[in-house]
C-alpha positions as CSV (number, residue, x, y, z in Angstrom):
1,X,0.0,0.0,0.0
2,X,1.3,3.4,-0.9
3,X,1.3,6.1,1.8
4,X,0.6,8.7,-0.8
5,X,-3.1,9.6,-1.1
6,X,-5.8,12.0,-0.3
7,X,-5.1,14.8,2.3
8,X,-5.7,13.7,5.8
9,X,-7.8,16.8,6.5
10,X,-9.6,18.6,3.7
11,X,-10.7,21.7,5.6
12,X,-8.9,24.9,4.8
13,X,-7.4,27.2,7.4
14,X,-10.4,29.6,6.9
15,X,-12.8,26.7,7.5
16,X,-11.0,25.7,10.6
17,X,-11.0,29.3,11.9
18,X,-14.8,29.5,11.2
19,X,-15.3,26.2,13.0
20,X,-13.4,27.4,16.1
21,X,-15.4,30.7,16.2
22,X,-18.7,28.8,15.8
23,X,-17.8,26.3,18.6
24,X,-16.8,29.2,20.9
25,X,-20.1,30.9,20.2
26,X,-22.0,27.7,20.9
27,X,-20.2,27.3,24.2
28,X,-21.2,30.8,25.2
29,X,-24.9,30.4,24.2
30,X,-25.2,27.0,25.8
31,X,-23.7,28.1,29.1
32,X,-25.9,31.2,29.2
33,X,-29.0,28.9,28.7
34,X,-27.8,26.5,31.3
35,X,-27.3,29.4,33.8
36,X,-30.9,30.6,33.2
37,X,-32.3,27.1,33.6
38,X,-30.2,26.6,36.8
39,X,-31.5,29.8,38.3
40,X,-35.1,28.8,37.6
41,X,-34.5,25.4,39.2
42,X,-33.0,27.0,42.3
43,X,-36.0,29.2,42.7
44,X,-38.2,26.0,42.6
45,X,-36.0,24.5,45.4
46,X,-37.4,21.0,44.8
47,X,-36.0,17.9,43.2
48,X,-37.6,16.8,39.9
49,X,-39.9,13.8,40.1
50,X,-38.2,10.7,41.3
51,X,-34.7,12.2,41.7
52,X,-32.9,13.0,44.9
53,X,-31.8,16.6,45.4
54,X,-28.1,16.8,45.8
55,X,-25.3,19.3,46.4
56,X,-22.8,17.0,44.6
57,X,-20.7,19.1,42.2
58,X,-18.3,17.3,39.9
59,X,-16.4,20.6,39.4
60,X,-15.8,21.2,43.1
61,X,-12.0,21.1,43.7
62,X,-12.6,19.2,46.9
63,X,-14.6,16.6,45.1
64,X,-12.0,16.3,42.3
65,X,-9.3,15.8,44.9
66,X,-11.2,13.0,46.7
67,X,-14.5,12.1,45.1
68,X,-15.2,8.9,47.1
69,X,-17.0,10.4,50.2
70,X,-19.4,12.2,47.8
71,X,-19.9,8.9,45.9
72,X,-20.9,7.1,49.0
73,X,-23.5,9.7,49.8
74,X,-24.9,9.4,46.2
75,X,-24.9,5.6,46.5
76,X,-26.8,5.7,49.7
77,X,-29.7,7.5,47.9
78,X,-31.6,6.7,44.7
79,X,-30.0,5.9,41.3
80,X,-30.6,9.5,40.0
81,X,-29.8,12.8,41.8
82,X,-30.3,16.3,40.6
83,X,-28.0,19.3,41.3
84,X,-30.1,22.5,40.7
85,X,-27.0,24.8,40.8
86,X,-25.5,22.9,37.8
87,X,-28.9,22.0,36.3
88,X,-27.4,18.5,36.2
89,X,-28.7,14.9,36.6
90,X,-26.3,12.5,38.1
91,X,-26.5,8.7,37.7
92,X,-24.5,6.8,40.2
93,X,-25.8,3.3,40.9
94,X,-24.0,0.5,38.9
95,X,-27.1,-1.0,37.2
96,X,-28.4,2.5,36.4
97,X,-25.1,3.7,34.9
98,X,-24.7,0.6,32.9
99,X,-28.2,0.8,31.5
100,X,-27.8,4.5,30.8
101,X,-24.5,4.0,28.9
102,X,-26.3,1.5,26.7
103,X,-29.3,3.7,26.1
104,X,-27.5,5.7,23.4
105,X,-30.8,6.3,21.5
106,X,-32.2,8.3,24.4
107,X,-29.0,9.7,25.9
108,X,-26.9,11.2,23.1
109,X,-23.2,11.8,23.1
110,X,-23.3,14.2,20.1
111,X,-23.3,17.4,22.3
112,X,-20.1,16.3,23.9
113,X,-19.1,14.1,26.8
114,X,-17.6,16.8,29.0
115,X,-19.4,19.4,31.1
116,X,-19.3,22.0,28.3
117,X,-21.3,21.2,25.3
118,X,-18.8,21.0,22.4
119,X,-19.7,19.1,19.3
120,X,-16.5,17.5,17.9
121,X,-16.5,14.8,15.2
122,X,-14.9,12.1,17.3
123,X,-16.1,8.5,17.4
124,X,-16.8,8.9,21.2
125,X,-19.1,12.0,20.5
126,X,-20.9,10.5,17.5
127,X,-24.3,8.8,17.6
128,X,-25.7,6.1,15.3
129,X,-25.6,5.5,12.4
130,X,-22.3,7.3,11.8
131,X,-20.9,5.8,14.9
132,X,-21.7,2.3,13.6
133,X,-19.9,2.9,10.3
134,X,-16.8,4.5,11.9
135,X,-16.4,1.9,14.6
136,X,-16.8,-1.0,12.1
137,X,-13.9,0.5,10.1
138,X,-11.6,1.1,13.1
139,X,-12.4,-1.9,15.3
140,X,-10.4,-4.6,13.4
141,X,-7.1,-2.8,14.3
142,X,-8.0,-2.9,18.1
143,X,-9.1,-6.4,18.6
144,X,-7.1,-8.6,21.0
145,X,-5.6,-10.7,18.1
146,X,-4.7,-7.6,16.1
147,X,-2.9,-6.0,19.0
148,X,-0.7,-9.1,19.4
149,X,1.8,-7.6,16.9
150,X,2.4,-4.7,19.3
151,X,3.1,-6.8,22.4
152,X,6.9,-7.0,21.9
153,X,7.1,-3.2,21.7
154,X,4.8,-2.9,24.8
155,X,6.8,-5.4,26.8
156,X,10.2,-3.9,25.8
157,X,9.2,-0.4,26.6
158,X,7.7,-1.5,30.0
159,X,11.0,-3.2,30.8
160,X,13.0,-0.1,29.9
161,X,10.8,2.3,31.8
162,X,10.6,0.2,35.0
163,X,14.3,-0.3,35.0
164,X,14.8,3.5,34.5
165,X,12.5,4.3,37.4
166,X,14.1,1.7,39.7
167,X,17.5,3.3,39.0
168,X,16.3,6.7,40.2
169,X,15.1,6.5,43.8
170,X,12.7,9.3,44.6
171,X,12.0,10.1,40.9
172,X,8.6,11.1,39.7
173,X,6.8,8.0,38.4
174,X,4.4,10.1,36.4
175,X,6.9,11.8,34.2
176,X,9.4,8.8,34.2
177,X,6.9,6.0,33.5
178,X,3.2,6.7,33.5
179,X,3.4,9.5,30.8
180,X,6.0,8.0,28.4
181,X,4.5,4.5,28.3
182,X,1.2,5.2,26.6
183,X,2.4,8.2,24.6
184,X,5.2,6.2,23.0
185,X,3.0,3.2,22.3
186,X,0.3,5.4,20.7
187,X,2.9,7.2,18.7
188,X,4.4,3.9,17.5
189,X,0.9,2.5,16.6
190,X,0.1,5.7,14.7
191,X,3.4,5.6,12.9
192,X,5.1,8.5,14.6
193,X,9.0,8.1,14.6
194,X,10.9,8.4,17.9
195,X,12.4,11.8,17.0
196,X,9.0,13.4,16.7
197,X,7.5,11.9,19.9
198,X,8.3,14.9,22.2
199,X,6.3,17.2,19.9
200,X,3.6,14.5,19.7
201,X,3.3,14.5,23.6
202,X,3.0,18.3,23.7
203,X,0.2,18.3,21.1
204,X,-1.5,15.5,23.1
205,X,-1.4,17.5,26.3
206,X,-2.9,20.5,24.4
207,X,-5.7,18.4,22.9
208,X,-6.5,16.8,26.2
209,X,-7.1,20.3,27.7
210,X,-10.1,20.5,25.3
211,X,-11.7,17.7,27.3
212,X,-11.9,19.9,30.4
213,X,-13.3,23.1,28.9
214,X,-15.0,24.0,32.0
215,X,-16.0,27.6,32.8
216,X,-13.3,29.8,34.3
217,X,-11.3,32.8,33.5
218,X,-8.6,30.8,31.8
219,X,-11.1,29.1,29.4
220,X,-10.2,31.2,26.3
221,X,-6.5,30.5,26.8
222,X,-7.0,26.7,27.3
223,X,-9.3,26.6,24.3
224,X,-6.7,28.4,22.2
225,X,-4.0,25.9,23.2
226,X,-6.3,23.0,22.2
227,X,-7.0,24.5,18.8
228,X,-3.3,25.2,18.3
229,X,-2.4,21.6,19.2
230,X,-5.1,20.3,16.8
231,X,-3.8,22.4,13.9
232,X,-0.2,21.4,14.5
233,X,-1.0,17.7,14.7
234,X,-3.1,18.0,11.6
235,X,-0.2,19.7,9.7
236,X,2.3,17.0,10.9
237,X,0.1,14.1,9.8
238,X,-0.5,15.7,6.4
239,X,3.2,16.1,5.9
240,X,3.8,12.5,6.9
241,X,1.4,11.2,4.4
242,X,2.5,13.5,1.6
243,X,6.2,12.5,2.0
244,X,5.4,8.8,2.2
245,X,7.0,8.5,5.7
246,X,3.9,7.0,7.3
247,X,5.2,3.8,9.0
248,X,3.4,0.5,9.1
249,X,0.8,1.3,11.8
250,X,-2.9,1.8,12.4
251,X,-3.0,5.2,10.8
252,X,-1.4,3.7,7.7
253,X,-4.0,0.9,7.7
254,X,-6.8,3.4,8.0
255,X,-5.3,5.6,5.3
256,X,-5.6,2.6,3.0
257,X,-9.3,2.6,3.9
258,X,-9.3,6.3,3.2
259,X,-8.0,5.7,-0.3
260,X,-10.7,3.0,-0.9
261,X,-13.4,5.5,0.1
262,X,-14.4,3.9,3.4
263,X,-13.3,6.8,5.6
264,X,-12.8,10.5,4.8
265,X,-9.6,12.4,5.4
266,X,-11.3,14.5,8.1
267,X,-12.6,11.4,9.9
268,X,-9.1,9.9,9.8
269,X,-7.7,13.0,11.5
270,X,-10.2,12.9,14.3
271,X,-9.6,9.2,14.8
272,X,-5.9,10.1,15.5
273,X,-7.1,12.7,18.0
274,X,-9.3,10.1,19.7
275,X,-6.4,7.8,20.1
276,X,-4.4,10.6,21.7
277,X,-7.2,11.3,24.2
278,X,-8.7,7.9,24.9
279,X,-5.5,5.9,24.7
280,X,-3.0,8.3,26.3
281,X,-4.3,10.1,29.3
282,X,-6.5,7.2,30.6
283,X,-3.6,4.8,30.5
284,X,-1.3,7.3,32.2
285,X,-3.9,7.6,35.0
286,X,-4.1,3.8,35.3
287,X,-0.4,3.4,35.7
288,X,0.1,6.3,38.1
289,X,-2.8,5.2,40.4
290,X,-1.6,1.6,40.2
291,X,1.7,2.5,41.7
292,X,0.0,4.5,44.4
293,X,-2.3,1.6,45.2
294,X,0.6,-0.9,45.4
295,X,2.5,1.4,47.7
296,X,-0.5,1.6,50.0
297,X,-1.3,-2.1,50.0
298,X,2.0,-4.0,50.3
299,X,0.2,-7.2,51.2
300,X,-1.6,-7.3,47.9
301,X,1.6,-6.5,46.1
302,X,3.4,-9.4,47.9
303,X,0.5,-11.7,46.9
304,X,1.0,-10.7,43.2
305,X,4.7,-11.5,43.5
306,X,3.8,-14.9,44.9
307,X,1.1,-15.5,42.3
308,X,1.9,-13.7,39.1
309,X,-1.0,-15.4,37.3
310,X,-3.1,-12.8,39.2
311,X,-1.7,-9.9,37.1
312,X,-4.7,-9.8,34.6
313,X,-7.2,-9.7,37.5
314,X,-5.2,-7.2,39.4
315,X,-5.3,-4.8,36.4
316,X,-9.1,-5.2,36.2
317,X,-9.4,-4.5,39.9
318,X,-7.2,-1.4,39.6
319,X,-9.4,-0.2,36.7
320,X,-12.5,-0.7,39.0
321,X,-10.8,0.7,42.0
322,X,-9.3,3.9,40.5
323,X,-11.6,4.5,37.4
324,X,-9.3,6.5,35.2
325,X,-12.5,7.9,33.6
326,X,-14.6,9.1,36.5
327,X,-17.6,10.0,34.3
328,X,-18.9,11.2,31.0
329,X,-21.9,13.4,30.1
330,X,-24.9,12.7,27.9
331,X,-27.8,14.8,26.7
332,X,-31.4,13.4,26.9
333,X,-33.0,13.6,23.5
334,X,-36.4,12.9,25.0
335,X,-37.9,12.4,28.4
336,X,-36.0,9.4,29.8
337,X,-36.9,7.2,32.7
338,X,-34.2,5.8,35.1
339,X,-35.7,4.0,38.0
340,X,-38.3,6.3,39.6
341,X,-36.8,9.5,38.0
342,X,-37.9,11.1,34.8
343,X,-35.1,13.1,33.1
344,X,-36.5,15.8,30.9
345,X,-35.6,16.2,27.3
346,X,-32.6,18.4,26.7
347,X,-31.1,17.8,30.2
348,X,-27.4,17.1,30.8
349,X,-26.8,13.8,32.4
350,X,-23.6,12.7,34.1
351,X,-22.9,8.9,34.1
352,X,-20.6,8.4,37.1
353,X,-18.4,5.3,36.3
354,X,-16.3,6.0,39.3
355,X,-19.3,5.8,41.7
356,X,-20.7,2.8,39.9
357,X,-17.4,0.9,40.3
358,X,-17.7,1.5,44.1
359,X,-21.3,0.4,44.4
360,X,-21.6,-2.2,47.2
361,X,-24.6,-3.7,45.5
362,X,-22.3,-4.9,42.7
363,X,-18.9,-5.1,44.4
364,X,-18.8,-6.2,48.1
365,X,-16.5,-4.2,50.2
366,X,-16.0,-1.8,47.2
367,X,-13.4,0.5,48.9
368,X,-10.9,-2.4,49.3
369,X,-8.4,-3.3,46.7
370,X,-8.4,-7.0,46.2
371,X,-6.4,-8.6,43.3
372,X,-8.4,-11.8,43.7
373,X,-11.7,-10.1,43.1
374,X,-13.7,-10.8,39.9
375,X,-14.0,-7.2,38.7
376,X,-14.6,-8.1,35.1
377,X,-18.0,-6.3,35.1
378,X,-16.5,-2.9,36.0
379,X,-17.4,0.2,34.0
380,X,-14.0,1.8,33.7
381,X,-14.2,1.5,29.9
382,X,-17.9,2.4,29.8
383,X,-20.5,0.1,28.2
384,X,-22.6,-0.1,25.1
385,X,-21.6,1.3,21.7
386,X,-19.1,3.6,23.3
387,X,-17.2,0.9,25.1
388,X,-13.6,2.1,24.9
389,X,-12.0,1.2,21.6
390,X,-8.5,1.0,23.2
391,X,-9.5,-1.2,26.2
392,X,-7.4,-4.2,25.1
393,X,-4.4,-1.9,24.5
394,X,-4.7,-0.3,27.9
395,X,-4.9,-3.7,29.5
396,X,-1.8,-4.9,27.7
397,X,0.2,-1.8,28.8
398,X,-1.0,-2.2,32.4
399,X,-0.2,-5.9,32.5
400,X,3.2,-5.4,31.0
401,X,4.2,-2.7,33.6
402,X,2.9,-4.8,36.5
403,X,4.7,-7.9,35.3
404,X,8.0,-6.0,35.2
405,X,7.3,-4.6,38.7
406,X,6.7,-7.9,40.4
407,X,9.7,-9.5,38.5
408,X,12.1,-6.7,39.5
409,X,10.8,-4.9,42.5
410,X,10.1,-6.1,46.1
411,X,8.5,-2.9,47.3
412,X,6.9,0.2,45.9
413,X,7.3,3.2,48.2
414,X,6.0,6.7,47.9
415,X,8.8,8.9,49.1
416,X,7.4,12.4,48.9
417,X,4.3,14.6,48.5
418,X,2.1,13.5,45.5
419,X,-0.5,15.5,43.6
420,X,-3.7,14.7,41.8
421,X,-4.6,16.3,38.5
422,X,-7.5,18.8,38.3
423,X,-9.5,17.1,35.5
424,X,-13.0,16.3,36.8
425,X,-13.4,13.5,34.2
426,X,-10.0,11.9,33.8
427,X,-8.7,11.2,37.3
428,X,-5.0,10.5,37.8
429,X,-1.8,11.8,39.5
430,X,0.2,14.7,38.2
431,X,3.2,13.9,40.5
432,X,4.2,10.7,42.4
433,X,7.7,10.4,43.7
434,X,8.5,6.7,44.3
435,X,11.4,4.5,45.2
436,X,11.4,0.9,43.8
437,X,13.3,-1.5,46.0
438,X,15.0,-4.2,43.9
C-alpha cells in the first residue's frame, strides 16, 4: 500500500477558523442557557420527580481531589440525583449507569461528553448511524488478536521504563513511567517516529485540555491551546502522508481505507485525535494510580509476587478501584426514565463510572483493593456502543508494567508529596515520587 493519497484533513485554514469561532459561540450560548435554567431550578427548590436533590458538584475542587465520600452519599440514595445549581442529573448506581450507557438512542453523546457542550466529530461523540460505520472500520485494528503484533514493543518499553525508574530512587513516576509509556505506544501505533515523539506529547497535552473546557477565567487560553495543538497535529500528519513517511501502523492501515473510500480524510484525522485522548491520558492515569495503590497495600503486592498469574485480574481490579475515567456526560434527546426518576428532554446527564465501580450492590467491600476479586464487570471502559476502543491496548500496557514490577521490585514506596490532577473526568496523578526496591 502506498502512503501517498488524499489529504488527511480537507478543511482549509479559513474553514478551521470558522469552526473554532462557531464552537466558541455555541459554548457561550449553551452556558448562558444553562445558567438561566439553573436559576429557575434553584427558585423552585425541589427535586424533579423521582430524583434526589443533591449538592454533589463534579467541578468542586474538593470533590475532584477526593470524590469517594461524595460517591458514598450518592450511592446511599436513589439511582438519580439532581443538582439545581448545575442543572445536572447525576446517575451513580451500577445498574443504572450501565443501562444509561447502553441507552444511546435516548442519551446522546453528540453534544459532547464533558461538562461544556462542544460538538466535535470524534467517534466517542458520535451517535448512530455514523458511529456504527466508523467503529466498524476502526475496530479490526484494536481487537485482542490484532494487538498481538504490538506486544513485543509494549513489553520492551515496559522493561526499559521500570528499570529506569528503579535506577532513580525518589524520581517522579508520572513523568518517568506513566506518561511516556502510553504516549510512546500510541505514537508507535500511529506511525510517529521516535524523533517526533516529544512534539507529539505536547500536542497530546494541548488536545486533552479540550476535554476539560469547564467555565473559568482561563477558558479562552485553554481553548486556544487546544486549537493550536489540533492544527499542529493535523499539519504534521498531512506532511507524513505526503512524504510517504507513514510507518506501518494503524494510521497507515486506516489511510488505505481512506483511499478506498471507506473513511474520509477528516474522519481519519479525528480518529488520530481520539487515540491521543482515549489511549493516552487514561492509561497514564491507570499506571500512576496503580503505583500509588501498590505502595499503600504491600500485602496485595506481595500476593502478586507470589502468584503472578493474578496480574490480569489485578489490572481489572485497579481499573475498577481507580476508574481513570470518572464519568462522562450525555444529553437526553427525549424524556427518559431511570428508576423512579424522569429526566426531561434536553437535560445534561452525568454517568458516574467512578461511583458505579464502588457500588456495594455490585462489588462487596468496594473500597478495598483485592487482586483476587472478579472485577470483570467494571465500567472503567464504559459500556454499550461507546465501550472504549482501546480497552485491550490499555490492559496490555498495564499488565506489561505490572509484570515488570513484580519481577524486578520487592516494594513500591511513595517517598514524597504527591498531587492529583485537576481534571474532573480523567482522574490521575500529576506527580508521584517513588522508590522501587529491587
